[in-house]
N, C-alpha and C positions, 0 to 999 in steps of 0.2 A: 265604231259604235253606231247603234241604230237610231239614237235619239237625235232629232233635228233641232239645232239651235240657230235662230236668226238673230244675230247680234245687232246692236244699234248701228244705224248708218254711220259710216266713217266720214263721208263727204270729202274725201281726200285720197289721192292714190297712196297706198301704204308703202309703195316702193320708191316713187320719185317726188311725191308731194303735189302732183298736178291736181287741179280743181275742176277741170272740164271733162265732159264725156266719160263719166265714171260708170263702171260695171260692177255687178256683184262678183265677189270672189269666194269660191269654195275653199275651205281650209284644207281638207283632204280632197283631191280631185274627185269629181263625180265618177269618173271612169275607174277609180280604185275603191269605190264604195262610199265616198264621202257624201254627207248630207248637209252638214252645217255650213253657213256662209256668212260673209261680211257684206252687207249691202253698201253699194256705192263706194267701192274700195280699191278699184284698179282702173287706170286709164287705158285707152285703146292700145297705146304703144307698149306699155308694160304687160298688158294682157297677151299680146302677141308673143312676147318673150317667154312668159311663164307657160302659156299654152303649148309652145314648141317643145320644151323639155318635159312637160307633163305628158304630151303625146308620145314622145320617145319612150318614156317609162311605161305607158300603157301598152304600146305596141311592141317595143323591142324587149324590155325587161320582163313584163308581165303579160305579154300577148296571149300565149297559149294557156297560161294559168287562168286568165280572166275568162276565156272561152269555156274551158273545161269546168270551172267552178261557177259559171254563170254570174259573174260579177256584173253589176248593172251597167247598162250602156244606153246612150241616147238614140242609138240606131239599131234596135233589136232585129229588125227585118234584114239588115245587112250583115248580121253576125254570121260568120261561117259555121256550118254544121260539121265540117270535116277539118282535121288537122293533119299535118304531114309527119310521117315517120319514115325512117330509112332502114332498108334491108341491104345486106352485103353478102354476095355469094361469088366465089372465085374472083375476089378483088374488084367486083363490079358493084357499085352502089346504085340502088334504085329507090326513088322517092315514091311513097304511096300516100294517097289521101284516105284517111281512115276516120269514120265517125268518132266524134269527140269522146263517146262512151268507151271506145276501144283504145284510146291513146294513153300512153304512159304519162302520168302527171308530172310536171316539173314546176318548181318555184325557185327563183334565184335568191341566194342568200348572200347579202353584202355584209361582210364582217369587217368593219373599220377599227383601227386602233383609236384610242381616245383623241379628242381634238388637240391639235398642237398647242392651243392656248392653255390647256390644262396640264401640259407636260412641264417638267422642271429640269432644265430650263425650257421656256416656251420654244416652239419650233414651227416655222412657217415655210412651206414649200408647195410647189405645184406637183400634183400626183398623189399616189396612195401607197407610200412605203409602209409595209407591214400589214396591208389589207389582204384578205382572202376572199375569193369569190367561188362559191360552191353551188351545187344544184341539189335541191331536195326532190326526191322522186317518190312516186306512189304507184301502185299497180293499177292497171286499167279497171274500170268498173265492169266492163264486159269483154274480158279477154277472149271469149269465144268468137268474137268478130274476126280475130286473126285468121281463122280457118278459111276466110274468104279470099285470102291472099297467098300467093305462092312465094312464101318467104320463110326461111329457117328461123329467123329471129328478127327483132326490131330494135332500133335505137332512136333516140331523139337528140336534138341539139338545143342549146340554150345560149342566147346572147346576153352580154352584159354591157351596160353603159353606166359606169360608176359616177361620172360627172353629172349626168342628168339625174341619177338617183340622189346624189348628195344635194343638188340644187332643189330637188323636190322636198327633201327632208328640211332644208333650210326654210323653204317657202311655207311649209306647214307650221313649223315652229314660230316663225315670225308672224304669220297671219293669226295664229291662235293667241299669241301674246297681245297683239293689237286688240283682239276681241275682248280680252279680259282686263287689260291695263289701260287701253287707249293709246294712241300715238304719243301723247304727252306724258304717259305714265312710266316710260322707260327710255333709255338711250339705246336705239336700235343699231346693231352692228351688222346685220345680215343683208340688207338690200344690195350693197355692191356685189356680193357673192351670188345672190339670186339672179341679178340682172346680167351677170357675166363680166362685170367690170374688174373684178378681182378673181383671178383663177386659182388662188390658193385655198380651195374649198376645205381641205383637211385641217386648216387652222381653227375653224369654228365648228366643223361637222365631223363627227366620229362615232365610235361605238364603245361598248364595254362588255365584258364577259359576265353573263348571268344565265340562269336557268331558262331554257327556251321551250319549256312545256307549253302545250296549247292551252289557250284561255277561252273563256266563253264570251269574248268580245272580238269583233273584227279587227279593230285597231286599239292599242293601249297607249294612252298619252297621259303624262303627269309632269309636274314641275318639280324642280329642285333649286334651292337657293343657297349660294355660298357667300358668306360674309367676307368682306375685305375691310381695310382700314377706313375707307371713306364711303363705299357703297356696297351693294349686294349684286353678285353675279347671278343672273337668271339663266337656268338651264331648262331645256325641255327634254325629257326622256320619252322615247317614242319606239313603239314596235308596230310597224306596218304588218298587217295580216297575222296578228298574234294568235288568232283562232287557228291558224295553220302552222304555228310554231316559228313565226318569223323572228329574226335576230333583233338585238337591242341596238338602238342608236341614241346618241346624246348630242344635243346641239346647243352651243353657247349663243344665247339670244342677244344679250347686252347687259346693261346695268340698270338698277332701280334703287329707290330709297326705301328705308324701313317703313316710313309712313304709308307709302303707296302699297307696299307688299302686305302690310298688316291690314289694310283696308280692303284689298281685293283678293289676294291669292288664297287665304284660308278656305274660301268657299269653292275653289276650282282646282284643288290639287289633283283630283282625278277629272280630266277634262273631256268634254264631248267634242267630236269632230265629224 
């Protein structure tokens, strides 16, 4: 979404609880089009952890997509103007650097099964059983540029780092909920998964089947609340790059009380990030 929201300063690291040397924390990374942020919300050590997997998402998962679609960057002068495509002739592969306007567009699609916590019975494992990783492609904007290369046809490659993608989804959901409910407004379950202390990411991070039509927003984010006997389970439903038909994710954030949810969430069911 394009609206910028600067939430109240947290004055505490939202991942480890540290109180010193705090930095602002973007909810959706700036490199993926995010604008809203939590002031004073991440310590230097945790920032290094989250920046590392955010960087892998920006470069490995969405690198060529970001360049072709001109997603914002802090270093526009360093952004490549050419991207690689591969031609194969007589079983010999050749890599060509082609202007981004002439490159086949790719976007990774991470389709996870529902979080293990939501299954009956619940299921916790390391890995992504039942997940599918696909590539969405689109024709070059200027295919006529291909005439400048001695190649019968072109192909492109797309890399996938599902763990970094899942940690990114968890980080977005956790940071957003902190912004709306405050650290004391819910029992947070995600920090061990975000920081890499618990490798069973699929327990709280997953997806669900729904229409993947393109929307008129860059990212779609909303909340869902499930009642239990004692508290309410808070979920974040998230579509990164919904404008381009991105798939649906759902993240189990933690639990909260009816009093807190009644006071806070009715105003932010459709969230800005």
